[in-house]
C-alpha positions in Angstrom: -59.9 36.3 28.9 -59.0 32.7 28.6 -56.0 31.6 26.6 -56.5 28.3 25.1 -55.3 26.1 22.3 -56.2 27.0 19.2 -58.8 24.7 17.4 -57.1 22.3 15.2 -58.3 21.4 11.6 -59.6 17.9 11.2 -57.4 17.5 8.1 -54.2 18.3 9.7 -54.7 15.9 12.7 -55.6 13.0 9.9 -52.5 13.6 8.2 -50.4 14.0 11.3 -52.2 10.7 12.9 -51.0 9.0 9.5 -47.7 10.0 9.6 -47.3 8.9 13.1 -48.7 5.8 12.4 -46.7 5.0 9.4 -43.4 6.0 11.5 -44.5 3.7 14.2 -45.0 0.8 11.9 -41.5 1.3 10.3 -40.0 1.6 13.4 -41.5 -1.8 14.5 -40.5 -3.6 11.3 -37.2 -1.9 10.7 -34.2 -3.4 8.9 -33.0 -6.8 10.6 -30.4 -5.7 12.9 -26.8 -6.6 12.0 -24.4 -8.9 14.6 -22.3 -6.5 16.4 -18.9 -6.3 14.7 -16.3 -8.3 16.9 -13.5 -6.5 18.6 -10.2 -7.3 16.9 -8.1 -9.6 18.8 -4.4 -9.1 18.8 -1.9 -12.2 18.9 1.6 -12.1 19.4 3.8 -13.6 16.6 4.8 -17.0 17.7 8.5 -17.3 18.5 10.6 -18.6 15.6 11.6 -22.1 15.9 15.3 -23.1 15.7 14.6 -24.2 12.0 13.4 -20.6 11.2 16.3 -18.8 13.2 19.4 -20.9 12.3 21.6 -17.6 12.5 20.2 -16.2 15.6 18.4 -13.3 13.8 15.3 -13.3 11.3 15.0 -10.7 8.5 11.5 -10.2 7.2 10.3 -7.4 4.6 6.9 -5.4 4.9 4.8 -4.4 2.0 6.3 -2.2 -0.7 4.8 1.4 -0.5 4.8 3.2 -3.6 4.4 7.0 -3.8 4.6 8.8 -7.1 7.4 6.5 -8.5 9.3 6.5 -5.2 9.3 3.0 -3.4 9.9 2.3 0.2 10.4 -1.0 1.9 10.7 -1.7 5.7 12.9 -4.7 6.7 12.9 -5.8 10.1 15.4 -8.0 12.1 14.5 -9.9 15.3 16.8 -11.3 17.4 15.4 -14.9 17.7 18.7 -16.2 19.6 19.5 -16.5 23.1 22.3 -13.8 23.2 22.3 -10.0 22.5 23.0 -9.2 18.8 24.7 -6.1 17.5 24.3 -4.1 14.7 26.0 -0.8 13.6 25.4 0.9 10.5 23.6 -0.1 7.4 22.5 -3.4 6.3 24.3 -4.6 3.1 21.9 -5.4 0.4 22.2 -7.2 -3.2 19.3 -7.3 -5.3 18.4 -10.7 -7.1 16.3 -11.7 -10.1 13.7 -14.5 -10.0 16.6 -17.1 -10.3 18.4 -15.5 -7.4 21.0 -13.9 -9.7 22.5 -10.8 -8.8 21.7 -7.8 -10.7 23.9 -4.8 -11.6 22.2 -2.4 -9.2 24.2 0.3 -6.9 23.3 0.3 -3.6 23.9 3.4 -1.7 23.8 4.4 2.0 21.2 6.8 3.1 18.3 8.3 1.0 20.2 10.5 -1.2 21.0 8.3 -4.0 17.3 8.0 -5.0 15.5 10.8 -2.7 15.9 13.7 -0.7 17.3 13.3 2.8 14.5 12.6 5.3 14.0 11.8 8.9 15.3 8.1 8.2 18.7 9.8 7.4 20.4 9.8 10.9 23.8 9.0 11.7 24.7 5.3 12.3 24.9 4.3 15.9 25.3 0.9 17.6 22.0 -1.1 18.3 22.4 -4.0 20.8 19.3 -6.1 20.4 18.2 -8.5 23.2 16.7 -11.7 22.7 13.1 -11.2 21.3 14.0 -7.4 20.3 13.6 -5.9 16.9 15.5 -3.2 14.8 14.1 -1.8 11.4 15.8 -0.3 8.4 14.2 1.0 5.0 15.3 0.2 1.4 14.3 3.1 -1.2 14.2 3.1 -5.0 12.5 4.7 -7.7 10.5 3.1 -10.6 11.8 5.7 -13.2 12.9 4.9 -16.7 15.6 7.0 -17.6 16.8 5.1 -20.9 14.3 4.3 -23.4 17.0 1.6 -25.0 17.6 -0.3 -21.8 14.9 -2.7 -20.4 13.3 -2.0 -17.0 14.9 -4.1 -14.1 12.3 -6.1 -12.1 13.8 -8.0 -9.1 12.3 -10.6 -7.0 14.4 -10.9 -4.0 17.0 -8.9 -1.7 19.9 -10.5 -0.1 20.4 -8.7 3.0 23.4 -9.1 5.4 22.8 -7.2 8.7 26.6 -6.8 9.8 29.8 -7.2 8.6 30.6 -11.1 9.2 27.1 -12.2 9.6 25.4 -14.6 7.1 23.0 -13.0 4.6 19.3 -13.8 4.5 17.2 -13.8 1.5 13.6 -11.9 1.5 11.1 -11.7 -1.3 9.2 -8.4 -1.0 5.5 -8.7 -1.7 5.2 -6.5 -4.9 8.6 -7.1 -6.0 11.4 -4.5 -6.6 10.7 -2.3 -9.9 13.8 -0.3 -10.4 12.8 0.9 -13.8 16.1 1.7 -15.6 17.8 3.6 -12.8 20.0 0.9 -11.4 20.0 2.5 -7.9 18.7 1.5 -4.5 19.3 3.2 -1.0 19.4 1.7 2.2 18.9 3.5 5.7 20.8 2.6 8.9 19.1 0.1 11.6 17.4 1.8 14.2 
């Protein structure tokens, strides 16, 4: 008894040959290759100049993060001076309009004035920043309209004093500060 390969049908082989030929042509032609995606290049922020850092520190604000009416804004203080800089507690924050006039907004320490306490609500403790180091805090508010007869409050700037006796610096958060009619803002400690 011999075991062999069963005879093939000529029609099947022709179809298979045609399919293989078409596949080879497509593979040869193919789509033009795309250039490789370059790896991201990380660059360090340049050190602020004396003009950009007249107080020995520089405060910047990140993007406003909206979430179902609750807004969060990260602020950062960088020690761009030549000596250690001490923080202890909460930044003092004033809310200003487009003309840089103070608005009637109550600023509370901790998340509780506008949100449930969370991992940012830690007791204040001293933070000493060496030159080049940074500390962060968070500002929270709700875009809620509680009184239909009062216009919503929209602000453009935050005036931030990092520690008692320190000069204030002005930041303009991208996206603005849309407080609705709540009139409240919350600040977490420097960390």
